[in-house]
Residue, then its C-alpha position, 0 to 999 in steps of 0.5 A: m576921289e578920282t578913279t581910273t578910266h579904261s582908255g589906257a590913260t591913268t587917273l591916279p588918286p590926288r595923293i599920288t603925285q609925280t614928285l612922290i613917285d620920283r622920290l620913291t624910285a630914287m631910293v633904289i640902289a641902281g647906277t651907283a656901281g657897274e653898268q646902268r640898266e634900262a629902267y622898268e616901266m611901272i604901270e597902273v594895273y587898272t588901265g595899263a598906263v605907265v606911271g613911272e620908271l623904276p631903276q634896275s640894279s646891277p649885281e655890282d649895285v647889289a653888292a654895294a647895297a649889302a656893304t652899306a647895310r652891313a656897315a650900318q648894321r654894326e652900329w645898329a646891333v649894339r643899340p639896346v633892344s629897347e632903343r631899336l623898338a622905339v623906332f618901330e613904335r614910331a613906325h607903327e603910328l606913321i603907318l596907321a597915319e598913312l594907310e590911305t596913301i599906302a593903299d593907293l600905292i598898293q592898288i596902283g601896282c596890284g589892282k586889288t580892291r580898296r578894302m583888301a589894300i587897307e587890310e594889307s596895310c594893317d598887317p605890319p602894325m599888327v606885327i610891330s605891336h606883337y614884337l613891341k610886347t615880346a621882343e625884349r623877352t625873346l631876345k634876352p640872354i637866358r642863363r641855364g645850368g651847366a653840366m655840374p650844378i652851381i660850378t658850371t653855367s651856360t648862357e644862351q644868347h641870340r645875336p643878329k646874323g648880319v645882313v638879311a636878304v628879304i625877297a618880297p612877292w607882288n601879291f601882298p607887296f607892302a605887308i610881306a616886305m615890311s612884316d618880314s623886314i621888321p623882325a629882322l631889323i628888331a633882331g639887330n640886322g641890316v636888310v637888303l630888300k628886293p621887291d617885285n618890279k610891278t609893285a615896288l612903289c608901296t614897298l619903297f614908301g614903307v621903307e621911307l616911313l621906317q626912315r621917318a621913324g628914325l631907322p638909321q640911314g643905310l640900314v635898309q637898302v632896296v634893290c630892284g631887278s629880275g630874280p635871275d639877274v640880281g638874286p645870286t649876288l644878293i644871296e652871296n652877300s647876305d647872311y640869311v634869306m627870307f623869300t616868299g614866292s613860288t616853289a620853283t623859285g624857292r628851290t633855286i634860292g634854297e640851293l644858293a643859300g645852301r651853297n653859301l652855307i647860310g640859312c633861309s626861310l621860304e614860304l612857297g606855293g599851296k593847293n589849299p583844301m577846304i573840307v565842309l562836313d555834313d553838319a556845317d552851317l552853310d549860313e556861315v560857310i558860304p560868306s567865309t568861303v567866298f573870301a577864302v577863295y576870291g579875296n585878293s582875286g585869289q592871289a593869296c598863297m593861303h587861299i582855297e583852290r579845292i573844296y570837298v563838300h559832304e554829299r548831304l550838303h553838296d547840292e545846296f552848297l554849290r547852288r548858294f556858292v555859285a550865286a555868291a560868286e556871281a554876286l561878287g563878280a557883279k561888284a567887280g571894278a577898278a576904283y580907288d574907293y570902297e565900292p568895288e568888292f572884287g579887283s583885278l589880277v596883277s597883270v595881263d600875263h598872270m591873267e592869261r596863265v589863270a585863264a589857261h588853267v580854266e581852258d585846259a580844264r574846260g577842254k578836258g571835260a570840266t564844267v564851268l558853273t560860273g565865270g571862266k572869262a576875262r573882263p577887258d571892259l573893266g580893265p586889262a587884267f580882270y578875270e571873273p570869279t570862277v567855279l568848276t566841277g568835274v575836275t580830274s587829275d589830268m587837268a592843270h588846275a587839279t594839282m598845280e597852283t592856279f593862284g587866281p579866282v578859280v576853285t573846284v568843288y568836289r562831292y564826298t561821302d566819307e570823312e576818310e575819303a575827304i581827308r585823303q583827297a585833301n592831303a593828296t598834294t605835294y603842297g602843305l601850306n593851308a587847310s580849312v575844316w568846317s563843322r558845328n562840332l569843334a571836337r570833330a573838326n579838331r580831330i580832322a585838323d590833326r590829320l591834315e598835312a598843312g602848316n596852317i589849319n583853320i577851323n570854321d575859317g578859310f585862312v585869316a584865323s591862323y595868319s592873323a595870329k601873330a604870336t604863333p609861327s606860320g609856315g608850310v610843310k612838304q613843298s610849301g616851304v621851310g621855316t616860319r614867320h611870326g611868333a618867337a620863331g619868326l624873330l629868332k630865325y634872324t639870329d645866331t644862337v650862341n652858347i657861353g659856358v662857364q666853369k668856376k672850378q676845374v671839375l670836368a677835366a680828367r683828374a690826373a691823380m685819380p685812376y681812370a677806373k675810379q673816375l668812371k665809377s664816380t661819374r656813373v654814380t654822379l649821373r645816376w644821382m643827378r637824374r634821380l634828384r632831377i638836377r640834370 
């Protein structure tokens, strides 16, 4: 397969033709209402070469897209859940059949390695598979008892909210856009999807695959543009918002959702810690930590940015981890094949923000044990795997999310100290604990302030468990994805109460004092008999 050069001239994989790019970009709702916006130039991250122009939606386009999705949703919602699921059973196979093309499109916009692009492509099929197995049961109405046995009943229904806005990030543009949209659609909603401009091609291809699988036309609408430009209109015309991105933007979206009295689910930033206990097996810790820190070149919300190592293992851990980071850096490259093991950052701008954190730390006295440099010889946005020590609280990297291939290693002597340091952050997305003693690791996990906690793993064990909800605490977000909660959040819960005989109303012929006495006796006996 062809790979890129570094002269600024693109050499895209043969599967990615101009015809395909033009077909995908034509799916964006833009120029159909209101003014025509200037197109966004999409680039191949490996070279910086332009690969196509992405139409930009106006607020009027967004409103029109939401109206189209809402009209299609009314018909979609009345279909039986089994009929809706049949579409996703076909989509599951289509995605697996197109993994290579999906990976190509991911790499063009993100610059990540082939392996990481393929693994990202596999996330939506895992989500689909889980909901194919569980969605009918989760969405099925549940009949419950009412206040009075037999005479009254209550039925819990889960009805689709209507139109869901899915605002997807650039770091896992296919996985998150699809895996957040799919349960919303299974629940009976329409979706207006806003991908990041830089990485829209793979998301658009995912929508095309859903349509090939039989999703009704108009049910998913794609709009593109900057957040401040199209975001407010998108939220104003939706019934729920799913957002993945920075905490700062999440606050703005939460405020807009609250103003419009709609719900939202926000997966935001993290400053994720790892604790390596004194009995940990470094033969297992080191390779897993390399992935937890440098997977996707450190551009993962759940990746590890702080490592606390017990003093007994600290020096040996540091020696081996630095060597592993250097070995990984030696395998960096820009190619649409499986040879490189470390890829590019998403853009030059982002690379410069990562570099600024390192330079701030270096300038204030931190030690750069390895890395700490851009690699323009590989591509315009490459940055080396970097290990820091001596990072103090006045440095940006100490408290702010760097979101790149940079980690700080700290020494500790006491478990209590390690737990306190791990929790000393405003974030709470992910944490990791390593020990040969699972009971000990679980005791520490119980005290860590994070929505995802992994024992003897960095972050994959928790995130890949699609049956269990995944989300953040503190300033890492509200709401969850995956599991029953990740489906039910896209529904309104409706309570239908039935009274077969009028027993709950006041009885006109009975004095109220007598009614009160009867009520007390009834409530006491129902509790003792565990009827209610």
